[in-house]
C-alpha positions as CSV (number, residue, x, y, z in Angstrom):
1,M,-18.0,31.2,134.7
2,H,-14.7,31.9,132.9
3,A,-13.9,35.6,132.7
4,C,-10.3,35.9,131.6
5,G,-11.5,37.7,128.4
6,H,-10.7,36.0,125.2
7,D,-12.6,38.7,123.3
8,G,-10.4,41.3,125.0
9,H,-7.2,39.3,124.1
10,T,-8.3,39.2,120.5
11,A,-9.1,43.0,120.5
12,Y,-5.8,44.2,121.9
13,L,-3.7,41.9,119.7
14,L,-5.4,43.2,116.6
15,V,-4.8,46.8,117.7
16,L,-1.1,45.9,118.5
17,A,-0.7,44.3,115.1
18,D,-2.1,47.4,113.4
19,C,0.2,49.7,115.4
20,I,3.3,47.5,114.6
21,N,2.4,47.5,111.0
22,E,2.4,51.3,110.9
23,L,5.8,51.3,112.5
24,K,7.4,48.5,110.6
25,D,9.8,50.7,108.6
26,S,11.4,51.8,111.8
27,L,11.7,48.3,113.3
28,S,14.2,45.6,112.7
29,G,13.9,41.8,113.0
30,T,10.8,39.7,113.0
31,I,7.7,40.3,115.1
32,K,4.9,37.8,115.2
33,I,1.5,38.2,116.8
34,I,0.2,35.0,118.3
35,H,-3.2,34.2,119.8
36,Q,-2.9,30.9,121.8
37,H,-5.7,28.5,121.1
38,A,-7.1,25.7,123.2
39,E,-6.1,27.3,126.5
40,E,-8.5,25.2,128.6
41,T,-7.9,21.9,126.7
42,P,-4.8,20.0,127.9
43,P,-2.0,20.1,126.9
44,G,-3.1,23.6,125.7
45,G,-2.3,25.5,122.5
46,A,1.2,26.6,123.4
47,K,2.7,23.2,123.0
48,S,1.4,22.7,119.4
49,I,2.5,26.2,118.5
50,M,6.0,25.4,119.6
51,E,6.0,22.1,117.8
52,S,4.8,23.7,114.6
53,G,8.1,25.5,114.2
54,A,6.3,28.9,113.8
55,L,8.4,30.4,116.7
56,D,11.8,28.9,115.7
57,E,13.2,32.2,114.4
58,L,12.2,34.2,117.4
59,D,14.5,35.1,120.3
60,A,11.8,35.6,122.9
61,V,8.0,35.4,123.4
62,F,6.1,37.9,125.6
63,G,2.7,36.9,126.8
64,I,-0.2,38.9,128.2
65,H,-3.2,37.8,130.2
66,L,-6.3,39.8,131.4
67,F,-7.2,39.7,135.1
68,P,-10.8,41.1,135.6
69,S,-10.1,41.3,139.3
70,H,-7.5,44.1,138.7
71,P,-8.4,47.7,138.2
72,A,-8.5,49.0,134.6
73,G,-5.2,50.6,133.5
74,V,-3.1,48.5,135.9
75,V,-0.3,46.4,134.3
76,G,1.5,43.8,136.4
77,Y,4.6,41.6,135.9
78,R,6.4,38.9,137.7
79,G,9.7,37.0,137.1
80,G,10.2,33.4,137.9
81,Y,7.2,31.1,138.8
82,S,4.2,33.2,138.2
83,M,1.0,31.1,137.6
84,A,0.1,27.7,139.0
85,G,0.4,24.4,137.3
86,R,-2.6,22.0,137.4
87,T,-3.4,18.4,137.9
88,Y,-6.8,16.8,137.3
89,F,-7.7,13.7,139.3
90,K,-10.7,11.3,139.5
91,L,-11.1,8.7,142.2
92,A,-13.5,5.8,141.7
93,I,-14.2,3.9,144.9
94,R,-16.0,0.5,144.8
95,G,-17.3,-1.1,147.9
96,V,-20.3,-3.5,148.5
97,G,-23.8,-2.1,148.2
98,G,-26.7,-3.0,150.6
99,H,-29.6,-1.7,152.5
100,G,-29.3,1.0,155.1
101,S,-30.8,-1.3,157.7
102,S,-28.0,-3.8,157.4
103,P,-24.7,-1.9,157.1
104,H,-22.8,-4.9,158.4
105,M,-23.7,-6.7,155.2
106,A,-22.3,-3.9,153.0
107,N,-19.2,-1.9,152.5
108,D,-20.1,1.8,152.2
109,S,-18.2,3.6,149.4
110,I,-19.6,6.9,150.5
111,V,-18.0,6.6,154.0
112,A,-14.6,5.7,152.3
113,G,-15.0,8.7,149.9
114,A,-15.9,11.1,152.7
115,H,-12.7,10.0,154.6
116,F,-10.6,10.7,151.4
117,V,-12.1,14.2,151.1
118,T,-11.1,15.0,154.7
119,A,-7.7,13.3,154.6
120,V,-6.6,14.9,151.3
121,Q,-6.9,18.3,152.9
122,T,-4.1,17.5,155.3
123,V,-1.7,17.3,152.3
124,I,-1.6,21.1,152.2
125,S,-1.9,21.8,155.9
126,R,0.4,19.1,157.2
127,R,2.7,17.9,154.4
128,L,3.5,21.1,152.4
129,N,6.1,23.6,153.6
130,P,4.2,26.7,154.8
131,F,6.4,28.8,152.6
132,D,5.3,26.9,149.5
133,M,1.9,27.2,147.8
134,G,-0.6,24.5,146.8
135,V,-4.3,23.9,146.6
136,V,-6.3,20.7,146.6
137,T,-10.0,21.1,145.6
138,I,-12.7,18.5,145.5
139,G,-15.1,19.8,142.8
140,S,-17.4,16.8,142.4
141,F,-18.6,14.0,144.7
142,D,-20.9,11.7,142.8
143,G,-22.7,9.5,145.3
144,K,-26.3,10.1,144.4
145,G,-28.7,7.3,145.1
146,S,-31.6,6.3,147.2
147,F,-31.6,7.7,150.8
148,N,-31.8,4.3,152.4
149,V,-29.4,2.4,150.2
150,I,-25.7,1.9,150.7
151,K,-24.0,2.7,147.5
152,D,-21.5,0.3,146.1
153,R,-19.6,2.9,143.9
154,I,-18.9,6.6,143.9
155,E,-16.7,9.0,141.9
156,I,-14.8,12.0,143.2
157,E,-13.2,14.6,140.9
158,G,-10.7,17.3,141.9
159,D,-8.2,19.8,141.0
160,V,-4.6,20.4,142.3
161,R,-2.7,23.6,141.9
162,Y,1.0,24.3,142.7
163,M,3.7,26.9,141.9
164,T,6.7,24.6,141.5
165,A,7.5,21.1,140.1
166,E,8.7,20.1,143.5
167,T,5.4,20.9,145.1
168,Q,3.6,19.0,142.4
169,Q,5.7,15.9,143.1
170,L,5.0,16.1,146.8
171,I,1.3,16.4,146.4
172,D,1.2,13.6,143.8
173,K,3.0,11.3,146.3
174,E,0.8,12.2,149.2
175,I,-2.5,11.8,147.3
176,H,-1.5,8.3,146.0
177,R,-0.4,7.4,149.6
178,I,-3.8,8.4,151.0
179,V,-5.7,6.4,148.3
180,K,-3.7,3.3,149.3
181,G,-4.6,4.0,152.9
182,V,-8.3,4.3,152.1
183,E,-8.2,0.9,150.3
184,T,-6.6,-0.7,153.3
185,E,-8.7,1.0,156.0
186,F,-12.1,0.5,154.4
187,D,-11.5,-2.6,152.4
188,V,-12.6,-1.0,149.1
189,Q,-11.2,-0.9,145.6
190,C,-9.9,2.4,144.4
191,E,-9.1,3.5,140.8
192,L,-7.2,6.8,140.7
193,T,-6.8,8.8,137.5
194,Y,-4.2,11.4,138.1
195,V,-3.1,13.7,135.2
196,P,-0.6,16.6,135.7
197,D,-1.8,18.4,132.5
198,Y,-0.3,21.9,132.9
199,P,3.1,22.8,134.4
200,P,3.6,26.0,136.4
201,L,4.3,29.2,134.3
202,Y,7.9,30.3,134.6
203,N,8.8,33.8,133.4
204,D,12.4,34.4,132.5
205,P,13.6,36.9,135.1
206,E,16.0,38.6,132.6
207,L,13.3,39.2,130.0
208,T,10.9,40.3,132.7
209,G,13.4,42.9,133.8
210,F,13.8,44.0,130.2
211,V,10.0,44.6,129.9
212,K,10.0,46.6,133.2
213,K,12.8,48.9,131.9
214,A,10.9,49.4,128.6
215,W,7.8,50.4,130.4
216,K,9.6,53.0,132.6
217,A,11.3,54.4,129.5
């Protein structure tokens, strides 16, 4: 489920555009209404909009996002780091397959993967400063096979979230370190795909303060 409300974003932007058009004779400067495309497809629509030059003449850009978890009529704001960055990762582990009755003749990729799932949780609990914020989620563990067969290969996919570039770098380093340890400890081959595809959102504190004053006025 994805419920941030693209239909709602489109609706209020059209209403805003209509209102600004009615007031255009009393406004100075240039105002552009932008609906960001490709939000969920890295690197996202904002990058291509910036590269297009469509915003070059603007002094500032103000963004709005719907939060269905908030009560209707509530408007929030935050200066500085405000929404998490994201990294996608996929770990393929290759061992040696075999029969469940002869584990000594195989090298179980599921056992190695299970160890990774447990170990990677310690990055947040034991490596990250408690005053910082980060999340490591294992969203997929593909190890399906026959109940009595030791699988030779599995794939794990996950999601990392963080509020600062420094936290991203720390989690990156620790996950790569754990993968190397899994290879050594379980004598398996690991192939890690690790893609930091969205940076954290940073709201200019001065512009955020400007918006706050405008609301109160």
